[in-house]
Backbone as a chain_set.jsonl record, in Angstrom:
{"seq": "XXXXXXXXXXXXXXXXXXXXXXXXXXXXXXXXXXXXXXXXXXXXXXXXXXXXXXXXXXXXXXXXXXXXXXXXXXXXXXXXXXXXXXXXXXXXXXXXXXXXXXXXXXXXXXXXXX", "coords": {"N": [[158.838, -147.626, -249.486], [158.023, -144.404, -249.238], [154.679, -142.771, -248.181], [154.221, -140.39, -249.698], [155.858, -140.577, -251.867], [154.65, -142.811, -253.228], [152.073, -141.688, -253.629], [152.833, -139.842, -255.588], [154.019, -141.19, -257.513], [151.812, -142.665, -258.352], [150.159, -140.548, -259.317], [151.842, -139.502, -261.413], [152.072, -141.821, -263.108], [149.316, -142.055, -263.935], [149.04, -139.711, -265.159], [150.877, -139.947, -267.228], [149.714, -142.155, -268.683], [147.448, -140.938, -269.504], [148.391, -138.828, -271.178], [149.589, -140.321, -273.295], [147.489, -141.184, -274.539], [146.37, -143.675, -273.788], [143.834, -145.237, -272.568], [142.971, -147.536, -271.336], [142.063, -149.271, -268.503], [143.052, -151.531, -265.8], [140.721, -153.512, -264.29], [141.192, -154.626, -261.786], [143.11, -152.883, -260.548], [144.138, -150.883, -257.997], [143.33, -148.028, -258.155], [141.476, -147.988, -260.274], [139.401, -149.675, -259.774], [137.007, -152.058, -260.591], [134.377, -153.653, -259.397], [132.713, -156.032, -260.423], [133.694, -156.404, -262.835], [136.523, -156.97, -262.062], [136.176, -159.307, -260.778], [135.418, -161.208, -262.494], [137.482, -160.915, -264.223], [139.749, -162.087, -262.749], [138.707, -164.728, -262.514], [138.712, -165.426, -265.193], [141.363, -164.897, -266.305], [141.886, -162.521, -267.448], [140.536, -159.484, -269.171], [137.872, -157.976, -270.832], [138.202, -154.804, -272.607], [136.759, -151.962, -273.887], [135.898, -153.685, -276.087], [138.018, -155.236, -276.579], [140.177, -157.946, -275.77], [142.221, -158.466, -273.042], [144.744, -160.18, -271.85], [145.658, -161.324, -268.554], [147.578, -161.993, -265.738], [146.612, -162.847, -262.693], [147.56, -163.169, -259.644], [146.538, -163.387, -257.169], [143.599, -164.55, -255.235], [140.228, -162.99, -255.877], [139.208, -161.422, -253.46], [141.396, -160.424, -252.456], [142.182, -158.301, -254.258], [139.941, -156.664, -254.006], [140.089, -156.005, -251.171], [142.543, -154.646, -251.271], [141.853, -152.576, -252.789], [139.904, -151.171, -251.225], [141.365, -150.613, -249.02], [143.178, -148.738, -250.098], [141.381, -146.603, -250.955], [140.392, -145.93, -248.429], [142.797, -144.79, -247.305], [142.811, -142.472, -248.742], [143.205, -142.482, -251.272], [142.887, -141.649, -254.787], [140.208, -142.486, -257.195], [139.601, -143.625, -260.455], [137.334, -143.967, -262.384], [136.24, -146.388, -264.991], [134.404, -145.585, -268.045], [130.98, -146.515, -268.226], [130.041, -149.839, -269.129], [132.631, -150.172, -270.261], [133.969, -152.601, -269.782], [132.473, -154.56, -270.789], [131.768, -157.631, -272.434], [132.252, -158.2, -275.993], [129.18, -158.144, -277.879], [127.817, -158.84, -275.76], [124.805, -158.625, -273.709], [123.318, -155.395, -273.346], [122.359, -152.532, -271.321], [120.427, -151.155, -272.695], [117.856, -151.573, -273.147], [116.956, -152.645, -275.32], [115.596, -155.579, -277.065], [116.699, -158.269, -278.378], [115.799, -160.839, -280.843], [114.001, -163.846, -280.067], [110.464, -163.969, -279.18], [109.247, -162.065, -277.716], [106.572, -160.229, -276.093], [104.392, -161.142, -277.62], [104.959, -163.67, -278.234], [105.182, -164.76, -275.51], [102.492, -164.595, -274.885], [101.151, -166.369, -276.591], [102.505, -168.732, -276.003], [101.443, -169.111, -273.465], [98.962, -170.122, -274.16], [96.885, -168.298, -274.811]], "CA": [[158.519, -146.426, -250.147], [157.033, -143.459, -248.297], [153.419, -142.532, -248.686], [154.32, -139.206, -250.425], [156.283, -141.242, -253.002], [153.583, -143.608, -253.706], [151.053, -140.884, -254.263], [153.426, -139.031, -256.619], [154.095, -142.223, -258.59], [150.382, -142.919, -258.862], [149.814, -139.309, -260.19], [152.785, -139.565, -262.646], [151.638, -143.092, -263.868], [148.029, -141.692, -264.441], [149.238, -138.696, -266.209], [151.432, -140.577, -268.476], [148.772, -142.962, -269.295], [146.438, -140.07, -270.275], [149.266, -138.219, -272.111], [149.686, -141.222, -274.424], [146.134, -141.524, -275.214], [146.04, -144.904, -273.556], [142.812, -144.902, -271.383], [142.698, -148.807, -270.756], [142.275, -149.576, -267.156], [142.895, -152.876, -265.164], [139.624, -153.478, -263.316], [141.6, -154.998, -260.457], [143.983, -151.995, -260.053], [143.388, -150.175, -256.801], [142.851, -146.791, -258.566], [140.474, -148.047, -261.292], [138.822, -150.92, -259.461], [135.582, -152.284, -261.011], [134.143, -154.846, -258.734], [132.232, -156.992, -261.206], [134.897, -156.677, -263.873], [137.709, -157.697, -261.41], [135.847, -160.731, -260.165], [135.473, -161.785, -263.796], [139.011, -160.992, -264.761], [140.484, -163.114, -261.878], [138.187, -165.937, -262.781], [138.825, -165.647, -266.602], [142.622, -164.836, -266.711], [141.853, -161.284, -268.271], [139.311, -158.802, -269.217], [137.57, -156.954, -272.121], [138.053, -153.359, -272.309], [136.409, -151.37, -275.156], [135.748, -154.638, -277.172], [139.29, -155.942, -276.859], [140.585, -158.981, -274.819], [143.666, -158.276, -272.625], [145.19, -161.407, -270.922], [146.274, -160.969, -267.41], [147.83, -163.141, -264.791], [146.377, -162.374, -261.393], [148.434, -164.05, -258.652], [145.855, -163.816, -255.841], [142.114, -164.531, -255.427], [139.523, -161.608, -255.989], [139.044, -160.829, -252.243], [142.816, -159.601, -252.202], [142.06, -157.179, -254.938], [138.931, -155.947, -253.379], [140.528, -155.337, -250.043], [143.751, -153.896, -251.711], [141.27, -151.276, -253.258], [139.254, -150.669, -249.993], [142.509, -149.876, -248.219], [143.585, -147.572, -250.978], [140.371, -145.667, -250.845], [140.164, -145.497, -247.096], [143.785, -144.031, -247.102], [142.704, -141.146, -249.381], [143.541, -142.69, -252.828], [141.852, -141.209, -255.88], [139.744, -143.523, -258.041], [139.429, -143.189, -261.77], [136.43, -145.039, -262.999], [136.061, -146.308, -266.512], [133.066, -145.392, -268.447], [129.99, -147.554, -268.065], [130.163, -150.649, -270.22], [133.944, -150.345, -270.893], [134.584, -153.854, -269.578], [131.519, -155.564, -271.406], [132.179, -158.613, -273.495], [131.702, -157.982, -277.304], [128.128, -158.842, -278.081], [126.947, -159.061, -274.545], [123.643, -157.792, -273.569], [123.476, -154.077, -272.706], [121.273, -151.984, -270.436], [119.749, -150.184, -273.541], [116.418, -151.783, -273.193], [116.62, -153.357, -276.808], [115.514, -156.921, -276.949], [117.024, -158.867, -279.756], [115.571, -162.283, -280.852], [112.851, -164.191, -279.263], [109.149, -163.551, -279.47], [108.66, -160.898, -276.945], [105.405, -160.363, -275.313], [103.283, -161.913, -278.33], [105.386, -165.228, -278.038], [104.835, -165.266, -274.215], [101.093, -164.702, -274.892], [100.837, -167.513, -277.352], [103.09, -169.843, -275.223], [100.774, -169.406, -272.261], [97.607, -170.624, -274.525], [96.119, -167.24, -274.929]], "C": [[157.719, -145.719, -249.285], [155.651, -143.259, -249.154], [153.478, -141.561, -249.741], [154.766, -139.802, -251.859], [155.228, -142.022, -253.697], [152.416, -142.893, -254.376], [151.568, -140.265, -255.637], [153.654, -140.05, -257.78], [152.876, -142.572, -259.119], [149.967, -141.84, -259.77], [150.546, -139.252, -261.428], [152.262, -140.522, -263.612], [150.175, -142.587, -264.504], [147.947, -140.576, -265.349], [149.906, -139.042, -267.389], [150.675, -141.491, -269.294], [147.71, -141.946, -270.227], [147.274, -139.323, -271.363], [149.413, -139.072, -273.367], [148.494, -141.737, -275.074], [145.61, -142.962, -274.86], [145.049, -144.858, -272.266], [142.389, -146.368, -270.823], [143.123, -148.863, -269.219], [141.955, -150.878, -266.545], [141.772, -152.795, -264.223], [139.99, -153.898, -261.958], [142.498, -154.03, -259.765], [143.338, -151.192, -258.914], [142.738, -148.776, -257.173], [141.768, -146.874, -259.669], [139.519, -149.224, -261.035], [137.395, -150.972, -259.921], [135.262, -153.649, -260.375], [133.625, -156.072, -259.534], [133.239, -157.467, -262.123], [136.179, -157.41, -263.28], [137.37, -159.072, -261.133], [136.034, -161.614, -261.359], [136.906, -162.03, -264.426], [139.723, -162.12, -263.973], [140.001, -164.331, -262.354], [138.543, -166.392, -264.244], [140.401, -165.469, -267.137], [142.814, -163.561, -267.613], [140.738, -160.756, -268.366], [139.052, -158.255, -270.558], [137.607, -155.606, -271.631], [137.882, -152.653, -273.632], [136.314, -152.418, -276.287], [136.964, -155.512, -277.419], [139.657, -156.734, -275.634], [142.152, -158.519, -274.34], [143.89, -159.445, -271.53], [145.963, -160.858, -269.907], [146.524, -162.105, -266.541], [147.699, -162.627, -263.45], [146.713, -163.464, -260.42], [147.676, -164.317, -257.379], [144.358, -163.826, -256.271], [141.541, -163.134, -255.273], [139.389, -160.906, -254.754], [140.443, -159.996, -252.039], [142.727, -158.308, -253.024], [141.111, -156.347, -254.462], [139.315, -155.317, -251.973], [141.572, -154.469, -250.248], [143.021, -152.469, -252.006], [140.577, -150.461, -252.016], [140.321, -149.963, -249.095], [143.122, -148.596, -248.839], [142.707, -146.433, -250.913], [140.262, -145.046, -249.422], [141.429, -144.556, -246.633], [143.889, -142.79, -247.858], [143.112, -141.229, -250.741], [142.458, -142.289, -253.714], [141.38, -142.453, -256.793], [139.116, -142.891, -259.411], [138.61, -144.191, -262.393], [136.457, -145.08, -264.538], [134.633, -146.021, -266.855], [132.269, -146.598, -268.393], [130.156, -148.387, -269.369], [131.518, -151.003, -270.872], [134.379, -151.94, -270.881], [133.472, -154.952, -270.088], [132.146, -156.415, -272.451], [131.496, -158.222, -274.785], [130.421, -158.738, -277.468], [127.219, -159.312, -276.982], [125.77, -158.223, -274.588], [123.879, -156.495, -272.942], [122.219, -153.718, -271.914], [120.271, -150.988, -271.416], [118.274, -150.433, -273.661], [115.999, -152.621, -274.536], [116.649, -154.868, -276.522], [115.79, -157.591, -278.323], [116.659, -160.507, -279.764], [114.421, -162.565, -280.042], [111.39, -163.787, -280.004], [108.596, -162.416, -278.834], [107.451, -161.298, -276.284], [104.284, -161.173, -276.281], [103.682, -163.392, -278.171], [105.047, -165.61, -276.65], [103.302, -165.449, -274.25], [100.712, -166.012, -275.51], [101.203, -168.78, -276.684], [102.276, -170.162, -274.106], [99.257, -169.831, -272.748], [96.686, -169.588, -274.574], [95.841, -166.947, -276.329]], "O": [[156.823, -146.252, -248.63], [155.491, -143.479, -250.355], [152.812, -141.808, -250.747], [154.12, -139.543, -252.875], [155.016, -141.737, -254.876], [151.859, -143.294, -255.398], [150.85, -140.194, -256.635], [153.463, -139.689, -258.941], [152.805, -142.795, -260.327], [149.479, -142.099, -260.87], [149.951, -138.973, -262.469], [152.014, -140.194, -264.772], [150.019, -142.816, -265.703], [147.039, -140.422, -266.166], [149.607, -138.54, -268.473], [150.93, -141.626, -270.491], [147.305, -142.182, -271.365], [146.76, -139.235, -272.478], [149.357, -138.508, -274.46], [148.487, -142.567, -275.983], [144.638, -143.447, -275.44], [145.423, -144.506, -271.147], [141.54, -146.427, -269.933], [144.239, -148.576, -268.787], [140.833, -151.371, -266.661], [141.877, -151.97, -263.315], [139.256, -153.614, -261.012], [142.726, -154.183, -258.565], [142.144, -150.892, -258.922], [141.728, -148.397, -256.58], [141.178, -145.835, -259.966], [138.894, -149.721, -261.972], [136.633, -150.037, -259.677], [135.818, -154.672, -260.777], [134.151, -157.154, -259.27], [133.606, -158.637, -262.225], [136.777, -158.291, -263.897], [138.219, -159.957, -261.243], [136.71, -162.64, -261.288], [137.331, -163.049, -264.969], [140.255, -163.036, -264.6], [140.88, -165.136, -262.663], [138.66, -167.591, -264.5], [140.686, -165.852, -268.271], [143.743, -163.503, -268.419], [139.791, -161.292, -267.789], [139.978, -158.092, -271.353], [137.181, -155.243, -270.535], [138.789, -152.726, -274.462], [136.639, -152.054, -277.416], [136.982, -156.378, -278.294], [139.466, -156.237, -274.523], [143.068, -158.276, -275.125], [143.23, -159.532, -270.494], [146.843, -160.034, -270.156], [145.794, -163.097, -266.566], [148.635, -161.964, -263.005], [146.148, -164.558, -260.444], [147.989, -165.222, -256.606], [143.911, -163.315, -257.298], [142.146, -162.233, -254.691], [139.443, -159.681, -254.866], [140.424, -158.923, -251.436], [143.168, -157.272, -252.526], [141.417, -155.155, -254.473], [138.884, -154.205, -251.667], [141.648, -153.498, -249.496], [143.469, -151.407, -251.574], [140.719, -149.245, -251.888], [140.119, -148.884, -248.538], [143.487, -147.612, -248.195], [143.203, -145.31, -250.819], [140.073, -143.842, -249.252], [141.262, -143.694, -245.771], [144.873, -142.063, -247.722], [143.361, -140.209, -251.384], [141.276, -142.533, -253.469], [142.188, -143.339, -257.072], [138.349, -141.929, -259.466], [139.114, -145.194, -262.898], [136.646, -144.092, -265.248], [133.741, -146.201, -266.025], [132.831, -147.687, -268.507], [130.359, -147.869, -270.467], [131.651, -151.844, -271.761], [135.016, -152.452, -271.801], [133.62, -156.137, -269.786], [132.961, -155.959, -273.253], [130.301, -157.929, -274.766], [130.46, -159.945, -277.229], [126.185, -159.964, -277.122], [125.671, -157.257, -275.345], [124.653, -156.468, -271.985], [121.225, -154.442, -271.848], [119.476, -150.188, -270.921], [117.529, -149.617, -274.205], [114.897, -153.138, -274.715], [117.551, -155.38, -275.858], [115.049, -157.383, -279.284], [117.094, -161.3, -278.929], [113.876, -161.683, -279.379], [111.278, -163.384, -281.162], [107.612, -161.826, -279.281], [107.235, -162.458, -275.935], [103.371, -161.79, -275.733], [102.821, -164.254, -277.993], [104.619, -166.754, -276.492], [102.834, -166.425, -273.664], [99.931, -166.732, -274.888], [100.469, -169.768, -276.71], [102.278, -171.318, -273.685], [98.372, -169.899, -271.895], [95.526, -169.943, -274.363], [95.135, -165.985, -276.629]]}, "num_chains": 1, "name": "protein.A"}
């Protein structure tokens, strides 16, 4: 397949997904690569996206997908990043700064004998 055909197919596929309202992106796909989420997806056999689990069968180890993405970007490919937190496991800690459970600083002070 020629390079121009690949680019056209990528653009058409991205437009089709946007048109149907399906915004889910495989974290190991070269155009929507997410390093941490892809590594976990390969290890776990799937990934969470917006709180839902998607089973995937990855045929190669993580470095293959990383290298594939780097080659894609270095040859001018466009990357469509998912919003921050899209690949988070439901109920997982977030970066909001909210601490749930435990005793906080008062528990730490009492535990230290103060």
